[in-house]
Phi, psi and omega in degrees: 000128179287154180240141178256129179246118178260122184250148180288164178263095182300132172100333185291313181293316180298322180297316181296320182289322181292332179274003179079016180255156178296156178292150179294179186299332180299328178296322176295324178296321178295320178295324179293321179294323181291329183269351181287141178239111184272353185241327188261343180077020179292158179292143184255134176250122182257123178280124181246123179239129173285126185231160178249155179299138179246117179281153178293131180252162181294134180097349177265090187289140178290150177275319183253157177289327179274126178293328179297316179290323182298313179281342179274001182300324179294321178292322177297319178297320178295322178297315178298319180296319180295320179299332183272349184285125173271344181199148178223119183286323186231090180292329180298317179294319178298321179295318178296322177298319179294319178299315178299321180296319179294319178297316178299318179299313181295315183294323178297321178291322178293326176296337177273000178060043177279166181298136184298320180295322177295320179295318179299316180294318180295319179296321178300317183295316182288328176295317179297322179296311181294318180300311183295323180297315181291314186290346178261012172264156180301323182275331183287328182289349179243019185253181179293346181297333181296321184275336181217096180270173178293324178297323179289330180285313187266333186231005178058033177236158181250343181215122182250014185292336182262318184292332176304314182283337172295315175299322181294316180295320179295320180292327180291336180292331176231067189298321182294327179282330184249029186298323181295317179293320178299321180292322176297315180293328177298318178292325178298318178294321180293335179273006172109003181290132179232337176059229183294342182277354181294328182260005181269146181296321179255026185297315182297322179295320179294318178296319178297323178295317177299315182296320179294319179295318178297318180300316181291321179294315180295318179296324180292322183273313182283331187089154180244151177286170180293139179277353181279141177292325179219119184288322186259033184294330182294329181288345184260008177282124180281138176279176185299323181296317180297322179296318180292322181290328185263007180294121186298140180294325183294331177293317179297315180296322179296319179296317178296320179296319178296320178295318179296322179295319179297315180296317180299315180298318180296313180293324178296319178297314180296320180297319179294324176299314180292321181293325176298318179296318179296318180298318179295319180294322178295319178295328181290338180296321178236097183302141180287134178237135177295143179296147181284121180277141179274157181285329181244147179285141173286172180297320179296319180295321179296318180296315181293322177299321181289317182290328184253025185300319182298315181291326179293317180295328178281350180080016180286325182212172176223150178237123179233149180253128176240175187297327184241007184194165168246127187249130171252120184246130179233135178289136177296336178297328180280327187275321191228154168282164184299127177074009183246158176245012180270124179293131180295147185299323182287347180262347182297319176298326179290319176298319179296322179294319177297318181298318179291328178292325180279349184296328181271009180255174177244149176111165179289154178241114181261121178252115186242130176261138180230150176230176171272191184265012177287121184296147174226140179208094178232162178303327181279322181231091182294339182209171177296328179297317179298319180293317181295321178293319180297321179291319178297321179295320179296319178295318179299318179295319179296322178292320181295331181284344187243000180203161179274082181239025183299130179085354183256346187266127178236100175280144182211143176248132180241357178060230181259012190287336186233071180285149174263346177222165171290163182258034185281326183238165180296322179295320179291321178294326178296323178292329180286337178275103189205165171239130179244125178251110184253126171267109185275139178277000000 
């Protein structure tokens, strides 16, 4: 679908105002367009200015190749404004504005010393365009415009829907001689003029055929611009050398940094695999033995049993007495979520209670983290040893925040090295995942 672009006439309005004369009809059209409301139905106020014909002066370059289209731009603007009007309070003023616009158009063409017959035909076309535009609005079809149209004023006719196309057919027979008139009629069709075809079943198709024929005739005579977005694009293609010279340094550094990160991650993963094996072999040299439990509770164990009696009865923890320590054992399932070292919120009060219970004792407090033998390898915890140490450290920090145990807390990670059960079943692995808080004598 072709598009029509209507451009303003630079200098004409300013020239009229500087000479102390009113702006031409196009200024009124702009005001009408600005005041039209296409969505809310507000009342429209049309500014009407009495204007005089303005002849083309030296230095005022035309916008269009056709003088008819160039001087008809104000009428085209007025047509667009009328199409946008949802209501018009004063049709008489709008009609007078349209009459002035047609008179200015005619006088401007006569100042150019154009052929009188051509001027008459051009005036007929713009009158037919304005009449049809107004009469096809809800308010125009019930106005005084019905009884006295522009065609009746200037050409003593009441309907121009058929003669417009008669002029068009005659002009097409000698298109090169009538190119200016053809271009004016092409813009009229693009602005919605249909004439006798408006009430025809195939009217829109016929108008489209005319518009297509006009476009091809005008393009053949006037010539068309290049369809390429850039004519000299081939000259702007950079060769390989330019690309290498302009390759940003930061891109190269980023690629090297990414490669180094990949290599580091790979070697770190391999190193942790080997270190886990070495750690397991070292533990195997001296097999882990459970501490020997005493038959009677020590005084410290009795105190802790009494203070933590509620948690012991609930099965949250256990307190055992050994020859060199009192051990508080808590399942990691209760303290942490899977793969995490963050102490669960519901367990923080219990950790705080244990810390306050140990506050009145003497000796170092060893916090040891244990896991099962299920391998873990994440960027945060490359091995079970890292996870067990992180969990022990978190418990130590929570205890330090709730009691005066500064200098007494020793967090330690043992990974899977000291199981209390075999790791054959899920229940046995759950028992091996634990935190042990030892009060050393």
